[in-house]
C-alpha positions in Angstrom: 59.0 -45.8 85.5 59.5 -42.2 84.3 57.8 -39.0 85.3 54.3 -39.7 86.5 53.5 -36.2 87.5 52.7 -33.3 85.3 50.1 -33.1 82.6 49.7 -33.9 79.0 51.7 -31.5 76.8 54.0 -31.5 73.8 56.9 -33.9 74.3 55.0 -36.2 76.7 54.3 -39.8 75.9 50.7 -40.5 76.9 49.0 -43.9 77.5 45.2 -44.1 77.4 42.4 -46.6 77.1 39.5 -45.6 74.7 36.2 -46.6 73.4 35.3 -45.0 70.0 31.7 -44.8 68.8 29.9 -43.0 65.9 26.9 -40.7 66.4 24.6 -43.8 66.2 26.3 -45.3 69.2 28.0 -48.1 67.2 31.4 -49.1 68.6 34.0 -48.5 65.9 37.2 -49.3 67.9 38.3 -49.9 71.4 41.4 -50.7 73.5 39.3 -53.1 75.6 41.2 -56.2 76.4 44.4 -54.8 74.8 47.2 -52.6 75.9 46.5 -48.8 76.1 47.2 -46.7 73.1 50.5 -44.9 73.4 51.2 -41.7 71.6 53.6 -38.7 71.5 51.7 -35.5 72.3 52.2 -32.8 69.7 53.5 -35.1 67.0 50.2 -35.7 65.1 50.1 -39.4 66.2 46.3 -39.2 66.9 43.4 -37.2 65.4 43.9 -33.4 66.1 40.5 -33.0 67.9 41.3 -35.7 70.5 44.9 -34.4 70.9 43.5 -30.9 71.7 41.1 -32.2 74.3 43.8 -34.3 76.1 46.1 -31.2 76.5 46.5 -30.4 80.2 44.9 -33.7 81.5 46.6 -36.0 84.0 46.9 -39.7 84.8 43.5 -41.0 86.0 41.5 -38.4 84.1 38.4 -39.8 82.3 36.5 -37.9 79.7 34.1 -38.1 76.8 35.2 -36.2 73.8 33.2 -35.5 70.6 35.4 -34.8 67.6 33.9 -33.4 64.4 35.1 -34.8 61.0 37.1 -31.6 60.4 39.3 -32.4 63.4 39.3 -36.2 62.8 39.6 -37.9 59.4 38.2 -34.9 57.4 35.1 -34.5 55.4 34.3 -36.7 52.5 35.5 -35.4 49.1 36.4 -36.3 45.6 34.5 -38.5 43.3 33.7 -41.3 45.9 34.4 -45.0 45.4 35.9 -45.9 42.0 36.2 -49.3 40.4 39.6 -50.8 39.7 40.3 -54.1 37.8 41.2 -56.8 40.3 44.1 -57.7 37.9 45.7 -54.3 38.8 46.5 -55.7 42.3 49.2 -58.3 42.9 47.6 -61.8 42.7 49.3 -63.0 45.8 47.9 -60.2 48.0 44.7 -61.0 50.0 42.4 -58.0 49.7 39.8 -57.0 52.2 37.3 -54.2 52.7 38.8 -51.4 54.9 42.4 -52.3 53.8 44.6 -49.3 53.0 47.2 -49.1 50.2 49.1 -46.5 48.3 48.9 -45.7 44.6 50.8 -43.1 42.7 49.0 -39.9 42.0 49.3 -38.2 38.6 52.0 -35.9 40.0 54.0 -38.9 41.3 53.2 -38.4 45.0 51.8 -41.3 47.1 48.0 -41.4 47.3 46.3 -43.2 50.1 43.3 -45.3 49.1 41.0 -47.6 50.9 39.2 -50.7 49.6 35.4 -50.2 50.0 34.2 -53.5 48.5 35.3 -56.4 46.4 33.8 -58.5 43.7 35.5 -61.3 41.6 36.9 -58.9 39.0 36.5 -55.4 40.4 37.8 -53.6 43.5 36.0 -50.4 44.7 38.5 -48.0 46.1 38.0 -44.6 47.7 40.5 -41.8 48.5 38.4 -41.0 51.6 39.5 -42.5 54.9 36.7 -45.0 56.0 36.0 -42.6 58.9 35.9 -39.4 56.8 32.8 -37.5 57.4 32.2 -39.3 60.7 31.8 -37.5 64.1 33.8 -39.5 66.5 32.7 -40.1 70.1 35.6 -41.1 72.4 35.5 -42.3 76.0 39.0 -41.9 77.3 40.9 -42.8 80.4 44.5 -41.6 80.8 46.5 -44.4 82.3 50.1 -43.2 82.0 52.3 -40.2 81.3 56.0 -39.7 80.9 58.6 -37.5 79.2 59.5 -38.6 75.8 63.1 -39.6 75.1 65.3 -37.6 72.8 65.1 -40.4 70.2 61.2 -40.5 70.5 61.1 -36.7 69.9 63.4 -37.0 66.9 61.4 -39.9 65.4 58.0 -38.3 66.2 56.5 -41.3 67.9 56.8 -43.4 71.1 58.9 -46.6 71.3 56.5 -48.4 73.6 55.3 -47.7 77.1 58.7 -47.5 78.7 60.6 -45.8 75.9 62.6 -48.8 74.8 62.8 -49.0 71.0 60.7 -51.9 69.8 62.7 -54.5 67.9 60.8 -56.1 65.0 62.2 -59.4 63.6 
């Protein structure tokens, strides 16, 4: 289905399998046993350092890519983890370490925060992405490539492997 020739470039929907490790060799994430990751090249769907390395590659290409924090989730900054009263969160929401939520910054803009750890009455939150400051080691295999639809280009993300808009009930 779609255009299987050509190479990765802006406006292409790319499918790839990946294994992600840190510098210590711990596996952080993987598409093993799942569908390949699907993204729209040039739309900022994946970390910039990986997107740069995939440019010009074709279906069947396999590569190992090392992405420094500056081209991934950024360097760690700010004050680090901060305690928030558990009562500040909705009682009916199950909280877990690594969970992302949004708070309102002093200027009214949305501020992404991640839960670092939990106790009975305190929640430690951090404005740094859990992978901020981490050098990412990707093993990637490109499994599919096609032209994005006009709608996908407009929305800035793919609508599934074949371009059909996903319907969520």
